[in-house]
C-alpha positions as CSV (number, residue, x, y, z in Angstrom):
1,X,59.5,92.1,138.8
2,X,61.3,94.6,141.0
3,X,60.5,98.3,140.7
4,X,63.1,100.7,142.0
5,X,62.2,104.2,143.1
6,X,63.9,106.7,140.7
7,X,65.4,108.5,143.7
8,X,67.4,105.5,144.9
9,X,71.2,105.5,144.3
10,X,72.5,104.5,140.9
11,X,75.0,102.2,142.6
12,X,72.1,99.9,143.8
13,X,70.9,99.6,140.2
14,X,74.4,98.7,139.1
15,X,74.6,96.0,141.8
16,X,71.2,94.6,140.7
17,X,72.4,94.5,137.1
18,X,75.6,92.7,138.1
19,X,73.6,90.1,139.9
20,X,71.4,89.5,136.8
21,X,68.3,90.9,138.5
22,X,65.7,92.4,136.2
23,X,64.2,95.7,137.4
24,X,62.5,98.9,136.3
25,X,62.9,102.4,137.7
26,X,59.8,104.5,138.5
27,X,58.5,106.9,141.1
28,X,57.0,105.0,144.0
29,X,54.4,106.5,146.4
30,X,55.3,104.2,149.3
31,X,58.6,102.4,149.9
32,X,61.9,102.5,147.9
33,X,61.3,99.2,146.1
34,X,58.3,97.3,145.0
35,X,58.4,93.6,144.3
36,X,55.4,92.6,142.2
37,X,54.2,89.5,140.5
38,X,50.6,89.2,139.3
39,X,48.3,90.5,142.1
40,X,50.9,90.0,144.8
41,X,53.0,93.0,146.0
42,X,55.6,93.5,148.7
43,X,57.2,96.9,149.5
44,X,60.7,97.4,150.7
45,X,62.2,100.4,152.5
46,X,66.0,100.7,152.4
47,X,67.8,102.6,155.1
48,X,71.4,103.3,155.8
49,X,71.9,102.6,159.5
50,X,72.7,106.3,160.2
51,X,69.4,107.3,158.5
52,X,67.6,104.6,160.4
53,X,68.8,106.0,163.7
54,X,68.0,109.6,162.7
55,X,64.5,108.7,161.6
56,X,64.0,106.8,164.9
57,X,65.1,109.8,166.9
58,X,63.0,112.3,165.0
59,X,59.9,110.1,164.8
60,X,59.9,109.7,161.0
61,X,60.5,105.9,161.2
62,X,57.1,105.1,162.7
63,X,55.3,107.3,160.3
64,X,57.0,105.3,157.5
65,X,56.0,102.1,159.2
66,X,52.4,103.3,159.3
67,X,52.4,104.2,155.6
68,X,53.8,100.7,154.7
69,X,51.4,98.8,156.9
70,X,48.3,100.6,155.6
71,X,49.3,100.1,152.0
72,X,50.7,96.5,152.1
73,X,50.0,93.3,153.8
74,X,53.7,92.5,154.0
75,X,56.6,94.9,153.8
76,X,60.3,95.1,154.8
77,X,62.6,97.7,156.2
78,X,66.3,96.8,155.5
79,X,68.9,98.5,157.6
80,X,72.2,98.6,155.9
81,X,75.3,98.9,158.1
82,X,76.9,97.8,161.4
83,X,75.8,99.0,164.8
84,X,79.3,100.3,165.6
85,X,78.7,103.1,163.0
86,X,76.0,104.6,165.3
87,X,77.1,103.4,168.7
88,X,77.8,107.0,169.7
89,X,74.3,108.1,168.9
90,X,72.1,105.4,170.4
91,X,72.2,102.7,173.1
92,X,72.4,99.2,171.7
93,X,69.4,98.1,173.8
94,X,67.3,100.9,172.3
95,X,68.4,100.0,168.8
96,X,67.4,96.3,169.3
97,X,64.3,97.4,171.0
98,X,63.3,99.5,168.0
99,X,63.6,96.4,165.7
100,X,61.5,94.3,168.0
101,X,58.9,97.1,168.3
102,X,58.5,97.3,164.5
103,X,58.1,93.5,164.2
104,X,55.5,93.4,167.0
105,X,53.7,96.6,165.9
106,X,50.0,96.1,165.6
107,X,48.4,97.5,162.4
108,X,46.8,96.6,159.1
109,X,49.9,95.0,157.6
110,X,53.1,93.5,158.9
111,X,56.5,95.3,158.6
112,X,59.6,93.2,159.0
113,X,62.9,94.8,159.9
114,X,66.1,93.1,158.7
115,X,69.7,94.3,159.2
116,X,72.4,93.5,156.7
117,X,76.0,94.8,156.6
118,X,76.3,95.8,152.9
119,X,74.2,96.9,150.0
120,X,75.2,93.8,148.0
121,X,73.6,91.7,150.7
122,X,70.5,93.9,150.4
123,X,70.4,93.2,146.7
124,X,70.6,89.5,147.2
125,X,67.7,89.7,149.7
126,X,65.7,91.5,147.0
127,X,66.5,88.7,144.6
128,X,65.4,86.1,147.1
129,X,62.1,88.0,147.9
130,X,61.4,88.3,144.2
131,X,61.8,84.5,143.7
132,X,59.6,83.8,146.7
133,X,56.8,86.0,145.3
134,X,57.1,84.6,141.8
135,X,57.0,81.0,143.2
136,X,53.9,81.8,145.2
137,X,55.5,81.2,148.6
138,X,54.8,84.8,149.6
139,X,51.2,85.7,148.8
140,X,50.6,89.3,149.7
141,X,47.8,91.3,148.1
142,X,48.0,95.1,148.5
143,X,45.5,96.4,151.1
144,X,44.1,98.9,148.6
145,X,43.3,96.0,146.2
146,X,41.6,94.0,149.0
147,X,39.4,97.0,149.9
148,X,38.5,97.5,146.2
149,X,37.7,93.8,145.8
150,X,35.4,93.9,148.8
151,X,33.7,97.0,147.5
152,X,33.1,95.3,144.1
153,X,31.6,92.3,145.8
154,X,29.3,94.5,147.9
155,X,28.1,96.4,144.8
156,X,27.4,93.1,142.9
157,X,24.7,92.4,145.5
158,X,22.6,95.0,143.8
159,X,20.3,93.5,141.2
160,X,21.6,94.1,137.7
161,X,25.0,95.1,138.8
162,X,27.7,92.7,137.6
163,X,31.5,93.0,138.1
164,X,32.1,95.4,135.2
165,X,29.3,97.8,136.3
166,X,30.6,97.6,139.8
167,X,34.1,98.6,138.7
168,X,32.8,101.4,136.5
169,X,30.7,102.7,139.5
170,X,33.8,102.7,141.7
171,X,35.9,104.3,139.0
172,X,33.4,107.1,138.7
173,X,32.6,107.7,142.3
174,X,35.7,106.5,144.1
175,X,33.9,104.8,147.1
176,X,30.7,102.8,148.0
177,X,29.7,105.7,150.3
178,X,29.5,108.1,147.4
179,X,27.7,105.6,145.2
180,X,25.1,105.1,148.0
181,X,24.6,108.9,148.2
182,X,24.5,109.5,144.5
183,X,21.3,110.8,142.7
184,X,19.7,108.9,139.9
185,X,21.0,111.6,137.5
186,X,24.6,111.1,138.8
187,X,24.3,107.3,138.5
188,X,23.2,107.6,134.9
189,X,26.5,109.3,134.0
190,X,28.2,106.0,134.5
191,X,28.8,104.2,131.2
192,X,26.4,101.3,130.7
193,X,23.9,102.5,133.3
194,X,20.6,103.9,132.0
195,X,17.7,105.4,133.8
196,X,16.1,102.1,134.7
197,X,19.2,100.6,136.2
198,X,20.1,103.9,138.0
199,X,16.7,103.9,139.7
200,X,17.2,100.2,140.7
201,X,20.5,101.1,142.3
202,X,19.0,104.2,144.0
203,X,16.1,102.3,145.4
204,X,18.1,99.2,146.5
205,X,20.6,101.1,148.6
206,X,17.7,102.9,150.3
207,X,16.0,99.6,151.2
208,X,13.2,100.1,148.8
209,X,11.5,97.3,146.8
210,X,13.3,96.9,143.4
211,X,11.3,95.9,140.4
């Protein structure tokens, strides 16, 4: 499924419809498009080549790359247009260098820059990415989900805490650190955790013997 940020041009949605691509519009926190199937997600940022150069010059581009790489294992920046449109604003070597820098940038997740000439080509690329994710050829789990899964696994090491209790603890406190520092009374406010279990959690995270 492709989700389109509700601030994206209506013309793109018309192109997607004409290509028979199913999509939904919604407000996205990161990226302009989100391709999602099951637990796999890939974010896509779409930039007109003039906007790309402007964001490169004022520094916004690398902030956007950082946001994409910290939220997703794999994401894409599509640059729409021909270099001739911006030749008066940036040297071609600098333009190519920026694409290589993004591709080689070290961080949590990878961001792949791709240049196409027209929006219809961009829409075809979205369609292809969607099919790759649905077929399982692209397996990219959001970094936030990975962190949450790791936190659940960590909490399940506590005697008497199964997956559901671990998820409820995280939902209540927001992080393992806050759970570790919670009082018995605070732990008891979590659904399904009584005084006995709260004391077991409290003692376990402090290295005390658990009965």
